[in-house]
C-alpha positions in Angstrom: -35.5 13.0 41.3 -38.0 10.2 42.0 -40.2 8.4 39.5 -43.6 7.2 40.4 -46.2 5.1 38.7 -49.8 5.4 39.7 -52.7 3.2 38.7 -56.3 3.8 39.8 -59.9 4.0 38.7 -62.9 6.1 39.7 -65.7 4.5 41.6 -68.5 5.4 44.0 -68.7 4.6 47.6 -71.7 3.4 49.6 -73.1 6.9 49.9 -72.8 7.5 46.2 -69.8 9.9 46.4 -67.1 9.7 43.7 -63.8 8.3 44.9 -60.6 7.1 43.3 -59.2 3.7 44.3 -55.5 3.0 43.3 -51.9 2.7 44.2 -48.7 4.7 43.7 -45.4 2.8 43.3 -41.9 4.2 43.4 -40.2 3.0 40.2 -37.1 5.1 40.5 -34.8 2.0 40.7 -36.4 0.5 37.6 -35.9 3.8 35.7 -32.2 3.9 36.8 -31.8 0.2 35.7 -33.4 1.0 32.3 -31.0 4.0 31.8 -28.0 1.9 32.8 -29.2 -0.8 30.3 -29.5 1.9 27.5 -26.0 3.2 28.3 -24.6 -0.4 28.3 -26.2 -1.1 25.0 -24.9 2.1 23.5 -21.4 1.3 24.7 -21.7 -2.2 23.3 -22.8 -0.8 19.9 -19.8 1.6 20.0 -17.4 -1.3 20.8 -18.9 -3.4 18.1 -18.4 -0.6 15.5 -14.8 -0.2 16.6 -14.2 -3.9 16.3 -15.8 -4.0 12.9 -13.7 -1.0 11.8 -10.5 -2.8 13.1 -11.4 -6.0 11.2 -12.1 -4.0 8.1 -8.8 -2.1 8.4 -7.0 -5.4 8.8 -8.8 -6.9 5.8 -7.9 -3.8 3.7 -4.3 -4.0 4.7 -4.2 -7.7 4.1 -5.5 -7.3 0.5 -3.8 -4.0 -0.5 -0.3 -4.4 1.1 1.0 -7.2 -1.2 -0.1 -5.2 -4.4 1.5 -2.0 -3.0 4.7 -3.9 -2.2 4.8 -5.4 -5.6 4.3 -1.9 -7.2 7.2 -0.5 -5.2 9.5 -3.4 -6.0 8.6 -3.2 -9.7 9.1 0.5 -9.8 12.6 0.1 -8.2 13.4 -2.6 -10.8 12.2 -0.4 -13.6 14.4 2.5 -12.4 17.3 0.1 -12.2 16.8 -1.1 -15.8 16.5 2.4 -17.1 19.6 3.7 -15.2 22.0 1.4 -17.0 24.4 2.6 -19.7 22.2 0.6 -22.1 18.7 0.7 -20.6 16.8 -2.6 -20.7 13.6 -1.2 -22.1 11.9 -4.7 -22.5 12.4 -5.4 -18.7 11.3 -1.8 -17.9 8.1 -2.2 -20.0 7.3 -5.5 -18.2 7.8 -3.9 -14.8 5.5 -1.0 -15.7 2.9 -3.6 -16.9 3.2 -5.4 -13.6 2.8 -2.0 -11.7 -0.4 -1.3 -13.8 -1.7 -4.8 -13.1 -1.1 -4.6 -9.3 -2.5 -1.0 -9.2 -5.6 -2.3 -10.9 -5.8 -5.2 -8.5 -5.6 -2.8 -5.5 -8.3 -0.6 -7.1 -10.5 -3.7 -7.6 -10.2 -4.6 -3.9 -11.1 -1.0 -2.9 -14.1 -0.9 -5.2 -15.2 -4.3 -3.9 -14.9 -3.1 -0.3 -16.8 0.1 -1.1 -19.6 -1.9 -2.8 -19.7 -4.2 0.3 -19.9 -1.2 2.6 -22.7 0.3 0.6 -24.3 -3.1 0.1 -24.7 -2.1 -3.6 -25.0 -4.4 -6.5 -22.1 -6.6 -7.3 -20.5 -7.3 -10.6 -21.5 -10.9 -11.0 -19.4 -13.1 -13.2 -19.6 -16.7 -14.3 -23.0 -17.0 -16.0 -23.4 -19.7 -18.6 -23.9 -17.0 -21.3 -20.3 -15.8 -20.8 -17.5 -17.0 -23.0 -15.2 -19.6 -21.5 -12.4 -17.1 -21.1 -14.6 -14.9 -18.9 -15.5 -17.9 -16.7 -11.9 -18.8 -15.9 -9.4 -17.1 -13.6 -5.8 -16.9 -14.6 -3.7 -17.5 -11.5 -1.0 -14.8 -12.2 -3.7 -12.1 -11.9 -4.7 -13.6 -8.6 -1.3 -14.1 -7.0 0.7 -11.4 -8.7 3.5 -13.9 -9.1 3.5 -13.8 -12.9 4.9 -17.3 -13.1 2.9 -20.1 -14.7 -0.8 -20.0 -15.3 -3.8 -22.1 -14.4 -7.4 -21.7 -15.6 -10.0 -23.3 -13.5 -13.7 -23.0 -13.8 -15.5 -22.5 -10.5 -18.6 -24.7 -10.8 -21.2 -26.4 -8.5 -22.0 -29.6 -10.5 -22.5 -28.5 -14.0 -23.5 -24.9 -13.1 -20.9 -22.1 -12.8 -20.7 -20.3 -9.5 -22.0 -16.7 -9.7 -20.2 -14.1 -7.5 -18.2 -11.0 -7.2 -14.9 -11.7 -9.0 -12.7 -9.8 -6.6 -14.2 -11.4 -3.5 -14.1 -14.9 -5.0 -10.5 -14.3 -6.0 -9.7 -13.2 -2.4 -11.3 -16.4 -1.0 -9.5 -18.7 -3.5 -6.2 -17.0 -3.0 -6.5 -17.2 0.8 -7.4 -20.9 0.6 -4.4 -21.6 -1.7 -2.0 -19.6 0.5 -3.3 -21.4 3.6 -2.8 -24.7 1.9 0.7 -23.8 0.9 1.5 -22.7 4.5 0.0 -25.8 6.0 
């Protein structure tokens, strides 16, 4: 198959007869190059989608895996405390409470990622109309360690930072963990 482009216009010759003056060009190679470019762009878009999906999967695993591991560890500890001749109900209750907290944390991460994927509205927190307890983050909820606690307002000057709580917690936790590792 060949592709041609023609350009011309009607006119009259010296005797007054109608004639067309123009040119015909073979543009087959240009059409093939355009098709190759479209194919390359489609392949690049496919690779970009796959790369994004891989990064998203890694992000999900990075955020969910610690909470899931803590749930499993706490479930095992709870079973251990319940199996004894005299079950340690206080320790078992605490383990179940930690399981609920870590399950909620994993759910918050998944909801945040869904909202990000949908580009829907976020749950903004940190406005000045909120009570101080709602403007501070307890560190055990962030790290899952359950040891100690630290409440720190996130502010820019005298204004609290507004943002999605889960995403801001993820950023802060990553910065803290990177600082500890460094």
